[in-house]
Every structure is written in structure tokens, then in C-alpha cells.
C-alpha positions as CSV (number, residue, x, y, z in Angstrom):
1,M,17.4,-22.5,-57.7
2,G,14.8,-24.6,-58.6
3,S,15.8,-27.9,-58.5
4,N,16.7,-27.3,-54.4
5,Y,13.8,-25.3,-54.1
6,L,11.9,-28.6,-53.7
7,S,14.2,-31.2,-53.5
8,N,15.3,-29.9,-49.8
9,P,11.9,-30.2,-48.8
10,L,10.8,-33.2,-49.9
11,I,14.9,-35.0,-48.6
12,F,13.6,-33.9,-45.8
13,L,10.6,-35.2,-45.0
14,I,12.1,-38.6,-46.4
15,H,15.1,-38.8,-43.7
16,V,11.9,-37.6,-41.1
17,L,9.5,-40.2,-42.3
18,F,11.5,-43.2,-43.0
19,G,14.0,-42.3,-40.3
20,L,11.1,-41.9,-37.2
21,Y,10.1,-46.4,-38.9
22,I,13.8,-47.7,-39.0
23,L,13.8,-46.0,-35.4
24,A,11.2,-47.5,-34.3
25,V,11.7,-51.0,-36.2
26,M,16.0,-50.7,-34.6
27,L,14.0,-50.2,-31.1
28,R,11.9,-53.6,-31.5
29,F,15.2,-55.1,-32.7
30,L,17.7,-53.9,-29.8
31,L,14.2,-54.0,-27.3
32,Q,14.4,-57.9,-28.1
33,L,17.7,-58.8,-28.2
34,T,18.4,-57.1,-24.8
35,R,15.3,-59.3,-23.7
36,A,13.3,-56.1,-22.8
37,D,9.5,-56.4,-21.0
38,F,7.2,-57.2,-24.0
39,Y,4.1,-56.1,-22.2
40,N,5.2,-52.2,-21.8
41,P,3.6,-50.0,-23.4
42,V,6.1,-48.8,-24.7
43,S,6.7,-51.7,-26.0
44,Q,3.4,-52.1,-27.3
45,F,3.5,-49.5,-29.5
46,I,6.6,-50.2,-31.1
47,V,5.1,-53.9,-32.3
48,K,2.5,-52.1,-33.4
49,I,3.4,-49.4,-35.6
50,T,6.4,-52.2,-36.7
51,A,4.1,-55.0,-37.4
52,P,2.3,-54.0,-40.9
53,L,6.0,-54.6,-42.2
54,L,7.6,-57.3,-40.2
55,N,4.1,-59.5,-40.1
56,P,4.6,-60.9,-43.9
57,L,8.4,-60.9,-44.0
58,R,8.8,-63.5,-40.7
59,R,6.9,-65.9,-42.9
60,V,10.1,-65.4,-45.6
61,T,12.6,-65.0,-43.1
62,P,12.8,-67.4,-39.9
63,G,15.0,-66.6,-37.1
64,L,18.8,-67.5,-35.6
65,A,19.0,-68.5,-32.5
66,G,17.2,-66.5,-31.1
67,I,18.4,-63.4,-33.6
68,D,15.1,-61.8,-35.5
69,L,16.5,-61.7,-38.8
70,A,12.9,-60.6,-40.7
71,S,14.0,-57.6,-38.4
72,L,17.3,-56.8,-39.9
73,V,15.7,-57.6,-43.2
74,L,13.8,-55.0,-43.0
75,L,16.0,-52.6,-41.5
76,W,18.3,-52.8,-44.1
77,L,15.8,-53.1,-47.2
78,L,14.1,-49.8,-45.3
79,Q,17.6,-47.9,-45.2
80,T,18.1,-48.6,-48.7
81,V,15.1,-47.8,-50.6
82,E,15.2,-44.2,-48.5
83,L,18.5,-44.0,-49.0
84,A,18.0,-44.9,-53.6
85,L,15.1,-42.3,-53.0
86,I,17.2,-39.2,-51.9
87,V,20.3,-40.8,-54.6
88,I,16.9,-39.9,-57.2
89,I,15.9,-36.8,-56.2
90,S,19.2,-35.0,-55.4
91,G,20.0,-35.8,-59.5
92,M,23.2,-37.6,-57.5
93,G,23.7,-39.8,-60.5
94,S,24.8,-43.3,-58.7
95,S,23.9,-46.8,-59.0
96,L,20.9,-47.0,-56.9
97,V,22.1,-50.7,-56.1
98,L,25.1,-49.2,-54.2
99,T,22.2,-48.0,-51.8
100,F,22.6,-51.4,-50.9
101,L,26.3,-51.1,-49.3
102,W,25.6,-48.0,-48.1
103,A,22.7,-48.8,-45.9
104,L,25.0,-50.4,-43.8
105,P,27.5,-47.8,-42.0
106,E,23.8,-46.4,-41.5
107,L,22.2,-48.4,-39.8
108,I,25.2,-49.6,-37.3
109,N,25.6,-45.5,-36.8
110,L,22.2,-45.8,-35.9
111,A,22.3,-49.0,-33.4
112,I,25.1,-47.2,-31.7
113,N,23.5,-44.1,-31.7
114,V,20.6,-45.4,-30.0
115,F,22.5,-46.7,-27.3
116,L,24.4,-43.7,-27.0
117,F,22.1,-41.3,-26.3
118,A,19.9,-44.2,-24.1
119,T,22.4,-44.2,-22.3
120,L,22.6,-40.0,-21.7
121,I,18.8,-40.1,-21.0
122,Q,19.5,-42.5,-18.4
123,V,21.8,-40.0,-16.7
124,I,20.1,-37.5,-16.6
125,L,16.4,-39.0,-16.0
126,S,18.2,-40.8,-12.8
127,W,19.4,-37.3,-11.8
128,V,16.4,-35.8,-12.3
129,N,14.0,-37.7,-11.3
130,P,15.2,-41.4,-9.3
131,G,13.5,-43.7,-8.2
132,T,9.8,-43.5,-9.6
133,Y,8.6,-45.4,-12.3
134,N,7.5,-44.5,-15.7
135,P,7.8,-47.5,-19.3
136,A,10.3,-45.6,-20.8
137,M,12.4,-45.8,-18.9
138,N,12.0,-49.1,-17.4
139,L,12.9,-49.7,-21.6
140,I,15.4,-46.8,-21.5
141,H,16.9,-49.9,-18.7
142,S,16.5,-52.4,-19.8
143,L,18.3,-51.0,-22.6
144,T,21.9,-49.9,-21.8
145,E,21.8,-52.4,-18.5
146,P,23.9,-55.2,-21.1
147,L,26.1,-52.0,-21.9
148,L,26.4,-50.9,-18.3
149,R,26.8,-54.0,-16.4
150,P,30.7,-54.6,-17.5
151,A,31.7,-51.4,-17.3
152,R,30.0,-51.2,-13.5
153,R,32.7,-54.3,-13.1
154,V,36.3,-52.2,-13.9
155,I,34.6,-49.1,-12.6
156,P,32.8,-49.6,-9.3
157,P,31.1,-46.0,-7.5
158,I,32.5,-44.0,-6.3
159,S,31.3,-42.7,-3.2
160,G,28.1,-43.3,-4.4
161,L,28.5,-41.9,-7.8
162,D,28.6,-44.5,-10.6
163,L,30.6,-43.0,-14.0
164,S,30.4,-46.7,-15.5
165,P,27.5,-44.7,-17.9
166,M,30.3,-42.1,-19.1
167,A,32.4,-45.4,-19.9
168,V,29.9,-46.2,-22.1
169,M,29.5,-43.5,-23.5
170,V,33.4,-42.8,-24.3
171,G,33.5,-46.3,-25.4
172,L,30.6,-46.1,-28.0
173,T,31.8,-42.8,-29.7
174,L,35.2,-45.1,-30.0
175,L,33.4,-47.6,-31.4
176,K,31.8,-44.3,-34.2
177,M,35.2,-43.3,-34.5
178,L,36.9,-46.3,-35.0
179,L,34.0,-48.2,-37.2
180,L,31.9,-46.2,-39.1
181,P,35.1,-44.1,-41.6
182,P,36.5,-47.3,-42.7
183,L,32.7,-49.1,-43.4
184,Q,32.1,-45.6,-44.8
185,L,35.1,-45.6,-47.1
186,V,35.0,-50.0,-48.0
187,T,30.9,-49.0,-49.3
188,G,31.8,-46.0,-51.0
189,T,28.7,-43.8,-49.6
190,P,28.5,-40.1,-49.6
191,F,26.6,-39.7,-46.6
192,R,29.4,-38.9,-44.0
């Protein structure tokens, strides 16, 4: 009882603190990738909180074909450190080098979840408060539009009802189900 009494709350705090920062870096990467409005107040907040770690890394990690590799490296490093701390605290006895591999399925899962929840939030807000401007909603639209646009071509609105978000959410869920288990198996991740 003694070891779990303190380790579980500590692991929870590590998940929360690292998880929030990793999410911010992931959002920065995805918003850059989707060419979202840089001057949006939410974008500016994300840029400001991620800059202290990302800017020094950009000096040694150049971008490639418009992809911010420094953000990807930072994501991988942060996720690896989070998993290594959890391994140490929980006493799993695994090699810390493996946490570098375990980070990959975790980050892919996070990216898919960002798109999944952004689509869900966009749908809910379109029902609750349609047509009003909100900086966060503008970013969510920028993030989801590259997925929704092709889905709208395949599934046009029926009687004014747009079913493309449902198709995108089903597709993202299927992607998680088909992609993550083999990745977790190959990397030997204990976090499933």
C-alpha cells in the first residue's frame, strides 16, 4: 500500500502536467500544418507557452518542406520523458530506452484524438451557438476543415443536415482501432 499511496498521485500529476504541455505543442504543430490564423488570440497563447522550449530547438532542428520538425522532436522528447518518469515511479523495471519507442503510439493517439474531439466540439457548437464568431471556434474550423472538406464531397448535406462530421469521426475511430494496436505491439508498449 505504501508505494502506490504516493506513486499514483505523482503519476497522475505527471500525466496532467506533461499531457497539457504536450497537447499545446501538438496543437501548435497541427495549427501550423493546417495553416490556421497565427494572429488568433488562442494561437498566440499556444505560441507563447510553447516558445520557451521550442525556440532553442528550432536553432538545431530545421523545418522540412513546410513541416515544423522542431515541434515533432519536442513532442517526442516530452512524451519520452513523461513515459520514462512513469516507468521509474511505478517501478516497472523496463528499459528506459524503450520509452523512446513507446512515445510514438502515444503521440499518434493524441493527434487522432485532437482531430476527433475538435470535430465533435465543432458539431456541438454548431447546434448550440451557430453563426457567432469565437476565436477558439475559428481555430477548430481551421483544424477540422482539411478532413471535413473531402468528406463533404462524398456525403453532401441531406435536407440541410451535414453528415460529414459523423463520417470523419467514424473514420478517425477506425484509424485508431486499426493503427494503434499493431504499433503498440511492435513497440512493446505496456500503456494500452
